[in-house]
N, C-alpha and C positions, 0 to 999 in steps of 0.2 A: 705403445708410442714411447720414444725416447727423447731426451733433451740433453743439452750440453752439461746439465747438472748430474747426469746419471753416473759419471765417474768422478768422485771427489779428488781434489788435489792430492799429490803423493803423500804429503805429511799428514793427511786426514784419512787415508785409506785404512781399512781395518787390518790390524796385525793378525797374522794367522794364529789360531789357538788350537792346541791339541787337548784331548780329553783322555783321562785314564781313570778307570774304575777298578778297584781291587777288593774282591770279596765283599761287595756291597750288599747289605741286607737292611731293609727298612720295615719296622713294625709299628703300626699305629697303636695308641692306647686302646686296650680292649680287643684288639685283633688276635685271632688264634695263632697266626703264623706270619712270618715276614713275607713281603712281596714288594720288590724283588728280593730274592734270597740267594746270597753268595755269588753274585754276578760280577764277572771281571771282563773288561774289554778295553781297547785303546782305539781312539779315533784320531786320524791325522788331519792336517790342514787340507781343505778342499774336498773332503769326503762328504757324500750325501747319504746319510744312514737312516734307514727305515726301521722302526722298532715295532715288531708284531707280537701278538699274544692274545689269549682269551681275555674276556672281561674279568677284572680282578687280579690279573697277573702282575700288576705293578708298573705298567707302561707309563701312565701319567705320573706316578710316584717317582719313577726313575728320572723323568724330565725335571721334576721339582728339586731334585738333588743337584742338578747341574747349575742352577742359579742361586743356590743357598737358601731358598725358601724352606726347604727341609735341610737342617733342623732349626734354622733361625726363627722362622715365622710360624711354621706348622709343627706342632709337637709330635715327635716320633723318636723311637729308639733306632739309632743308626750304628751299624757295625761295618767295619771296613772303611774305605776312603774313596773320595772323588777328587781328582786334581784337574784344575782348569789352567792350562798353560803353565804347569808346574806349581801352581798355588793350590793349597788345600782349601776346598770349597767350604768345609765346616769351620775353618779358621778365619775366613774372610766374611765381611758383611755382605748383605744383598746389594747394597749401594756400590761397594767396591767391585763386586763381580759384574755389575751391570755394564761396565766398560768393556768386558770380554764376552758377556752372554746377553743376548736379547731374547725375550720370551714372548710367545703368543699362546695364550691359554685356550683351553677347550671352550670356555665361555667368554667371549670378548667383553661382555658387560663387566666382568671382574676387573678389567684394567683400563676402562675408559673413564677419564676424570675431568675433562674440560668441556666447554660449552660450544666449541666449533670444531669442525673436522681439521682445519689447518692448525689450530692451537693444540689439538691432540697430538698430531704428528711432530710438532715443534717442541712439545713439552720435554721429551727426553733429551734431545740435543741441547736445549736451553740449560738443562740441569748439569750438562757437561761443561758449561761456561764457554761454549764455542762462540765465535764472532757471529753477529746477527746475520750477515750475508750468507755465511755457511749454513746456519740453522735454516734459513728460508730456502736455500738451494737444496738441501737434503729433503726438506719437507715437500717441496714441489716435485722433485724427482721420484720420491717414494709414492706420492699420491698419483702421479701419472702412471706409474708402473701397475697400480691396482685399479685404475679407472675411476678415481674419485676426485681428480683435480677440479673438475667443473662443479663439484659440490663442496668445495673447501670452506664456504661460509655457512654451511648448514650446521644445525645442532646435530650431534651424533644420534640423538633420540629419534630424529626424523629418518634415519637410515633403516633399511630392513635388517633382519638378523644377519643375512649374508653380507650386506653392506658394512655392518659394524665389524664383521669378521675381517673383511678386507682392510678396514681402517686399522685394526689391531696389527695386521701384517705390515702395513705401511709404517706404523709407529716403530715396529721392530727393525725394519730395514733402515729407517732414518738414524738409528743409533750408531750404525757403522761398526757394530761389534763383530769380532772374529768368529763367534759361534752364534747361530740362530737356531733356537729350539721352538718347534711348532707342535702343538697338540691338536691334531685333526684340523689342519688349515682349510680344507675344502668342505667341512661339514656345513650343511644347510645352504650351500651355494647353488645357484642355477648354472646351466652350462656356460653361459657367458662369464659369470663370476669365476667359475672353475678355470676357464681359459685365462682370465686375467691373473689369477693367483699362480697358475702353472707357468705363465709367461714371466711373471715377476721372479719366481724361484729359478727359472731357467736362466734369466739374466744374471742372477747372483752366482749360479753355478758356473756360467760361462767365464766370469771373471776369475774364479778359482781361488780367491783369497779368503773365503769364509768357509767354515764347515757348517753343515746343516744336519740337525737331528730332528726327525719328525715321527710322530705317531699318526697314522692315517689308516682309515678303513676303505676309502675310495681309491684302491690301487690303480684302477684303470686310468685315473686322471694324472697320476704322478710317477708311474712306474718307470717311464723312460728317463727320468731325472735321477733315479736312485742308483748308487754305485755299490751299496752294501746293505745287507739285511741282518738284523739281530732279532732272534725270536725267543720268547719266553713261553714256558708251559703254564698250565693252570695254577701251579704252585709257585710261580715266580722264578723258576730256575732257568738258566740259559740252556737252550737246546740246539741252537744254530747260530752261527756267526760267520759270515763270509760274503764273497761277491754275490751280486744279485742273481746271476745265472746259476751259480752253484747251489744257492739256497732255494730260490723259487722254482727253478726248472728241475734241479736235481733232487729236491726233497719235498716236492709239492704234495705227494700223496700223504707223507707223514704230517705235514702241516695241516692238510685238510682234515686228517683224523683228530688233530688237536682242536679243530673248530675255529681257527683263525681265518681272517679274510684273505682271500687270494684274488687275483684278477679274474673277472668273469670268464674271459677266454681260456684261462688256465683250468678253471673248474669244468668248463664245457669240454675241453680236450681230455681231461681225466675220465669223464663219463664216456666220451666217444672211444677212447682207447679200450675201455672195458667192454665195449660192444664190437671191437675188432677193427676199428679204424687205425691205420698206421700213421700216427702223428708223433714225429720225433725230429727235433726236440719239442718240448712243450711250449706253446705260445704264451706270450705275456700280454699281447694286445689283440684287438679285433682284426687288425690288418694281418698280423702273423697267423691267427687262426684261419682266416680266409685263404691265405697263401698256402698253408699246410694242407688244407682240404682240397685245394685245387690240384695239388700234386699227389694226393693220397688215393690209392685204389679203393674202390668200393668193396666193403667186406661182403662175405657170402650172404645170400638171401636169408639164411637161418640165423645170422648174427645181428642183422639190423631190422628194426620194425619198419613196415611199409609206411610211407609218408601219408598222412591224413590231412587233407586241406581243411583248415579251420574256418568255419563260417559263424561260430558263436563267439561270445566274449570268453576270455580265458578264466572262467570260474563259474560258480553256480548261477544260473539264470534266475533273476528275481521273480519272473512271471512268464507265462506263455504269451509270446508276442502275438499269437493268433487270436487272443481274446482281449477284451477291454481290460486294461490294468485296473487294479483296485485303487482306492483313494491313497495318495502318497502318505507315508508316515512323516515326511518332512515337506513342508510347502513354503516356499519363499516367493514373495511377490513384490516387485517394484522396490527392492531394498537398496537404499543408499545410506552410506555411513561416512561420517566425517570425523577426523581427529583434530580437534581445535578448528582451525579454518581450512584445513587441508582435506579435500574429498578423497576417500579411499576406495569406496565401492559406488558404482553407478547403476541404478535401475536393474538389479539382479532378479531374474525369474528362474527358479529352480525347483523341480520336483524330484524327491528321492523316495523310491518305493521300498517297502519293507523287504529285507533280504538282499539289498544291493551291498556290494563291497565297493565303495566309491573312493577313488583317488582324486584329490584336488591338486592340480599341478599348474605350474606357470613360473615366470621369472621372479627373482627377488623383488619385493616391493609391489607385486601385482595385486595384493589384497587377499591372498589365499587364507592366511591365518585369520585375518579379520572376518572373512566370510564364515569360517567354521566357528569362530568365537561368537559371532552374532547368533548363529544357529543354536549354540550351546548356552547362550545367555551370559557368557563371560563379558562380552561387550554388549551393553543394553541396546537392542535394536529398536527402531521406531515401532510403536504399537501397531498391531495388525499387519505387520509385514512378514513375520515368521511364525510358523506353527510346527510344533514337534509333538507328534502323537496327540494332536488336538489341543495342545496347550500353547499359549502365547508366552514366550520367555519374558517379554516385557512386562507382563502382568503376574506371572507365577511366582510363588514363594520358593525358597531354596529347596524345601523338601519335595514339592510337587515337580520341580524341574529335574532334580537329581534322580528322581524315580523313573524318569523317562530318558535321560541322556547323561552319560558319563563323559567327562572331558579330561584329556591329558595334555598338559602344557608342553611347549617345546623345551623349556628349561624345567626339569623336574623340581628343582629347589623352590620354584615359585609356588608350589602347591603343598609343601610340607608344613605342618602346623603343630606336630607333637614332637616329643623327645625320644621316642623309640620306634623302631620298625614295626613292632607289634601294634602299638597304639595308633600308628599312622594307618594301618590296614583296618583296625577295629573302629576308628573314629566315626566313619559314616554309618556303620551298622549300629553303633551305640546311639547316635542321634535319631535313628529310626526306631529305637526301642527293641532291638533284637536281643533275645535272651543270651546270657553269658555263655551257656554251653554251646549254642549254635555259633556264637562269635569265635569261640576257641577252635571249633572244628573248621569253620570257613577260613579263618586266618591261617591255620596250619596247612590247609590245602593250598592256599595261595602262596605261602612261603615255599612249599615244595615245588609248585609249578614253576616258580621263577628263580629257583636256586638260591633262596635266601634263608633256608633253614639253618639255624645256628646263629643268625644275626638278629634275632628277635629283640635283644636288649640294646643293640647298637643305635646310636643317634643317626637319623637319616643323612645328615650332612657329612658324616664320616665314612659313608659308603663310597665305593668307586663310582666313576661316571656311569658305567654300564649297570651297576647295581641300583643306583638312584633311578635310572630310567625304568628298570623292571619294577621297582617299588611303586613308582608313579602310575604305571599301567595297572598294577595290581589293585591300587586304591580305586581306580575307575571300574575295573572288572568286578570287584567283589560285591557290589550292590546289585548286580544283575539287571541293569537298565536295558531296555530293548534297543537303544541306540548308543554306540560308542564312537566318540570322535577323538582322534589322536593327532597331535602336531609332531611330525618327524619321529615316529615311534621307534625306529631302529637306530637313532643317533646314539653313539657311545656303546653299541652292542658288538660283541664278537659275532662271527658268522653263525656259529652253532646256536647262540642265544637269540639272534635275530630270526633265524629259521624257526626256532622253538616258539618265540613270541608270535610270529606271523602264522605259524601252524595253529596256535591257540585261537587267534582271531579268525582264521579260516574255518576252524571247527565251530566256533560260536556263530559265524556267519552261515555255515551250512545248516545250523539248527534254527536259524531265523533271525539272529541278531543283525541289525543294520550297522555296518562299519564304515566310518569315514576317516580317511587318513590324508593329511597334508604331507607331501613328500617331494624331494628332488630326485629320488632314486628311481629312474625310469625302469630299471630291471625289476625292482620290487613291484612297480605298477603292472608291468606285463605279466608277472608271475601270479599275482593275487587278485587284482582289481577286476570286477565284472564291468564296471563303468568308470569313465574318467571325465572329470570336469576340468576344462582348460580356462584359466583366468589370466588376463593380461590387462594392465593399466586400469584395474578396477572394474573390468567388464567381463562377463561370461561369454567366451568365444564359442564354446562347444560343451555339450553334455551328451555323451553317447557311449555305446559299448566300446570297451577298450580297444578291441581289434580294429574298429572303424577309425578311432582317433589316430592310432599309430600307422594306419594305412594312408592317412591324409598328409602327405609331405608338405603341402602348402600351409596347412594349419600349424604344423609343428614349427615351420620356419617363421611364420608370423608371430608365434608366441615365444620365440627364442629358445625352443626346445629341440631335442634331437632324439633319434632312435637309440635305445639302449645298446650296449656293446654286442650282445648276442644277436639281436636283430640285424645290426649292421654287418656282422660277419657272415650271416647266412642268407641275406637278402638275394634273391635271384641267383642262387648258386648253381650253375649249369652242370658241374661235374658230379654233384650229389643232389639230384632232385628230391630224394627222400628226406633231405634236411632243409631244403630251400624254403624259406618263409617261416621257420620255427622261431618263436620269440621267447618261449618259456624254457627254463632249464628242465623243468619236469617233463617236457615233451621230447627231450632228447633220449635216444637209446642209451642203455648202460646205466651205471650207478656210480656215485662217489665212494671211495674207499673209506670205511669206518666212519661214515658221516651220519651219526644217529640223529643230529638235529634236522638235517634235510629230510631224512626218512620220516621223522615225526611230522614235518610240514606236509609231506605228500599224503601221509595217512590221514591227517586232519581233513584234507580235501576230499577223501573218498569214504569218510565215515558215513553211517546212516544219516539221511537228511539232505545229503548233497544230491545234485541232479546229474543227468547224463552230460558228459563233457567236462566235468570238474577235473579229472586227470585221465590221461590216456597212456 
């Protein structure tokens, strides 16, 4: 929705800002090498630049040099230079740069400072000493753009994680700066929230007087806005810089080999190409993939696998449906939870059986995280409403509960309690009285699993966003509890690491561990989850095998969800019946080039202990 305030008066419109980086290298204290390392580029007025790279390549660090937080507020050794509109970023204060650069952080809680939504968006323009009428006009226009105007009087704490992220974006837009920098702007947003953010960014792009630099993993949501792509490798060096088509279509196989995120449709097309499907050029959207397949001839019978109609859930079945199921490992009855005076969950009944890989999905603010936190005892549930492996979290002590369920927070920093990566992994084992030799061995194994070897002595807060997430998951896995619950486990991960992490979870699940994930990534759900629970407005709408949930269009619409890109592209595809209805990347013929992470994920689903139908 737009208002007359969407376009500010000419004298208050943002002045175009160019960006130039020359030989930029940033190394944090204690880090082995710089990331980014020796990077040079220039960004002109009106460009929309996507920065890609594996976890730890320096993407977020690069964004922090653009507004002066590095080196002014965050200690780091900086070589080379960054110039914003001709001004040296290292020579200007963060406050001075704020008139040219507006920043949206990976974690919106890091920048929310006021007690109402309206005050938060007005805070920045007020500090520019703008007239009151202009401050209010900018605040209203920005809040309407991201769908939060009706909640302008709410405390930001009452917004969901996705809602707070939209609030941070609104605050950045209200500044009227010539450069807007966003670190994963659609992370943790439901489809409606993603649409709001994409529409807001499209509005900014259409005016053409601001430049946008963003780090983003959900390329399917924003790829049509991007005009240029900059890609870094695992060592933080520049490996690609050019127009979107040249980089993502022309060098997709190379980028896939680096393990960076690509649009789902592009990854699918790479697999199909290797199986003989003539797809050229590579698609970037589900609509493009569908159009390409509609005109592509069917490869020879020896090149494509025959289509197999799926009748089971896309993963290991927790039990034989022909016999009575065993007692559930998690039992929830008549669960209602309030935060203060606000009801969050209403009369939830849920049984989760041992061996399920359960995805909990729904719109922002639906109560997904609260439900899983209540199961894990993070939010104290009413007594007698939840049982985990026979234990009531409302009555159990910490040792008894953590022996049965491990929990990973949406924000990894919320669970770090020690000063080194090693101690963070070892803490739970030490509390349980594990011997030092076993601690050393298990921590070393976890460090290797999650690519953290060599960072044992680093402070957890100095890790990259992706490394923090892997560490938080490792702390939950290391204790060996029979149930693992994770809130947005792939947030902040590059594709190779996300596949590796989910492969580990799938392997544990195949061996009997019950896995519960809260996620907005519908492709992740269809790839890995045996069952899906749909939550909306604090109520459980469905809990069923994943294939059944995604076959119910009315259910998805009522919950504000949609099919993932691959399912949308291949639904009822008449020209290729062998592909029609496939929803998992793993079920496509062909393979991704040099994609070790994806291979590990598939191998995990087929290791001993899995059941028929895990991978085909």
